[in-house]
N, C-alpha and C positions, 0 to 999 in steps of 0.2 A: 503493501500500502503506498502507497503517494505518502512523505515525511511532514509537510507542511498538512496534508488528506488528516496526520494520524492527529496529530496537535488543534487540529480544529475537534476535533469527536473527543478528546481529552477539554479540548475547555468547557465545548458542550455539556460532558456529564458533571464534570465540576459547580459549571452554570446552574444545570438541574437539581444534584444538592442541594447549590445556595438556597434558591428557590425554597427548593419545599422546605429547609430548614427557617426558612424568615414566612414562608403559608406556619406551620408550627409555632411561632411567637406571636403571631394575632392571636391564631387561635385558641391559644388558650390566656385571654380574654375574655375570650367571650362562651367555648364553651370546653368539655372533655368529654373524652371518648376512653367507657372504660365497657370491659367485653363486648365489642363490638354496638353498646349505643351511645347516641350521640344526650350527653345531659349538661342543659344550657344551664346559667346565672339565673338568679331568680327576675333579676331587674329586665336581664333579656327576653324571659320567657315573660314579664308583664307588657314589653315592649311586644311581640308579637300576636298576644291575645287584641291590642287594639289596635293590629292592621290587618286583624282579621277581616276579609270580606265574606257579608254570611251567606251561605248558599240561594238564597230569596236571590239579594242585590245582584250577584253572583250571572244566577240565568237572567234575569232583566239585562244586566245591562251584553250580555250575550249577543256577539256582531252573524248575523243571521250566514254568511260565510264560512263561520268557525262554527255552527250546527250541522249544516250540510254538507263538511267538509271528514266532518267528525269521523263515519260510519265508514270513510278510503283513508285515514290515516291506519284507524284499527281495524285494518283487513290486510296491514301486514304483517301483524303482531304472528298470525298461522306460521307466514317462512317465517319467522323468526323463531317460533316454538321447533321448526322442525329443524334449521338449520345446526341451532343449538344443541338437538336431541341429535343429531347422525356426529356433528366433529365433535361431541363430549366423544362416542363409539368410538370411530374414529383415532381418537387420539389415546384412547383407553388401549384400543388394540394393537394399535399401530405406531407405537411410542414406546413402550418397553421394546419389541420384538426387534427395530430402530438404534434403541442406545436411548434415547431423547427425551428428554424430562418432562416431564411433561405436565403441562399450564395449568395454577392454578385457577379456578375457576373466577371464585372468590376474589382476588384481586381484581377483577375486570367489571365484573358484572357488580357492582354497588346496589345497595337498595335501602337510603339515609334519610332521601327528604318530607319523610312524612313524623319523622322529630319534630317539621318547621311550625313550629302553633299560629301563624300567620298563614297558609294554604286553609279551604276550606276542602271538600270532605272532593269533587271533584277535582283541583287543583294537583290536590296529592296524588289521586290517580290518574288523571296527565303528566306527574313527575316519574311515578312508577314504570308510566308505560315507555318512557323516555331513558332512564336511569337500565333501564334493564334491553331497552333496544342498541341503545346504546357500547350497552358492557358488552352486549354478544358479539355485534361488532369488533367490538378489541378484543376482547377471546382470543374468535377467529380468525383474527389479522397478528393471534400471536404465535398460533398453530400454525396458521398457514404462513408465517414468517423462519419458525421454528423445521419444517417441511419441507422449505423450497432451501435454507442452509442444508440438506441433508440433501438431495436431493439434484439441483438445480443455482449452485449459488456465485451463480453469476452477474454481474450488474448487465444496467444498458446500457444503451451509449444513449440513446434520449433521456432528459431530465424528467424525473420524476415528481409533481407537487410534492407527495410527501416519502419518508423513505421508513420502512421497517421498524421493528432494535435490531436485525438484524446483517443488513443488509450493507454497512461496513466493512464487516467483514469479508463480504465475499472476493471471485477473480475481477478481475479489469477483463471488462469486452474486450472481445477477438484476442486474446493473451491467452490462449492455448495451452501453453509449455505450463502455466503457472493455473490453470485450469486443474490440469491430469496431473501434478505437481502437486496441488495443494489438496486439491478431493479431500482424500483419506482424514486427515489433519482437520479440516474444514465440519465434515460430518461427528468429528468428537467433540468438537469445542464449544464445547456449552456450558465449561470450566464454570461462566462470571452467572450464569440464571441459577445456577445450585447457589450459590457460596448467595446472591442478594435473594432465592427465596426469604420472607416470611418465619415462623414458624408457624405449624400448623396451631 
């Protein structure tokens, strides 16, 4: 890998770690998480209750375009559920055979917005849908990234808008010699994943 690209990747990782620390610092002023349950300070809970939009008011303020398109949005849930099930089965069966560390589903599908006291029942249900759907996409992307690293770890010639977590390890596009030489190593290069996994 190009030395400058490697330096930039390291810099990105350091900045991401710094960002996580800053988010944690801000978070402790408002809430804490114990046993995967969010606990707000009492004054924050009172502020949330004051901002709650009651269900009848929410329904009265709903725009017709939102009401009419809601069934189409919710229709997308079925393919997401199927994808979640199929990809989970794929990972459970194939990853142990290939020696790829499994992706922890709960690291990607995070359901916690129901703790927000300023959301009514419909808003909480909508947030549940968005959290699940985007979590499934994140979960599937990480499984696909690890699969790609095992089977075809070659960078693309054309720029991608965003890259998955494993992409920078891949062989350069067009470098056949590096690909053949590096493939056995790349298929085993998951040590960082095993180290990063938090305990269950």
